[in-house]
N, C-alpha and C positions, 0 to 999 in steps of 0.2 A: 333778160331784164334790160330795160332801156337806161341809157345814161342819165336821163332826167331823174329817174327814181333814186339815184345815188347822190345827187347834188346836195341835198340837205345834210346827209351824213358826212360827206367829204368836206363841205365848207364849215360845218360845226367843228370838225376836228381841226381844220386849218385855223379857225379862230382860237380854239383852245391852245394850240401850239404857238401861235404868234401874238397872242394878246390883242386880237383884232387890229390888223394892219390899217394904216391910213391910205397907203397906196399899194398897188400891185403892178408888176411888170410881167406880162405874159407874152413870151415870144413863141411863135408858131401856135397861136391861140385857137385856131379853128373857130368854133362858135361858143367857146367857153365864156366870153364876156357876157353873154346873155344870162348867165347864172349869177351875175353881180347882185341880184336881189337877195341872195342868201348871205351876202356880206354887208348889205346895207347900202343905201343910196348916197351916204356921205363919203363913201370910199371913192378914191380916184383910181380907176382901172385903166391902165395904159397897155395897149395890146398891138401886136403886129402879126401879120400872116402873109404868106407868099401868094395866096389866092386873092386876086383882085376882086373877084365876084363876092367872096366872103367879106372882105374889107368894106366894100360898097354897102352890102347888106347891113353889116354891123354899124356903120356910120349912120345909116338911116334909122336903125332901131334905137341907137343911143339918143338920137334927137327926139324920137317919139316917146321913149321911156324916161327921158330926163336924167339919164345916167351921166356921171362926171367921168372925165378921162379923155383919152385920145386913141383913136384907132388908126 
């Protein structure tokens, strides 16, 4: 099973446990910030990763998708 198939379940549980956070800090994020849509676009998702290639891709994706936050 692919990771994407679990996002809705994982993020639904996260919202249930945290009462829908306004901000997220994700260290060693990989490509997880792309799942922000499951938390809503009003959320500020701040993320960091050691991979410069992933960070560059995420910054471009955030601009295109209109997500809030800092990569």
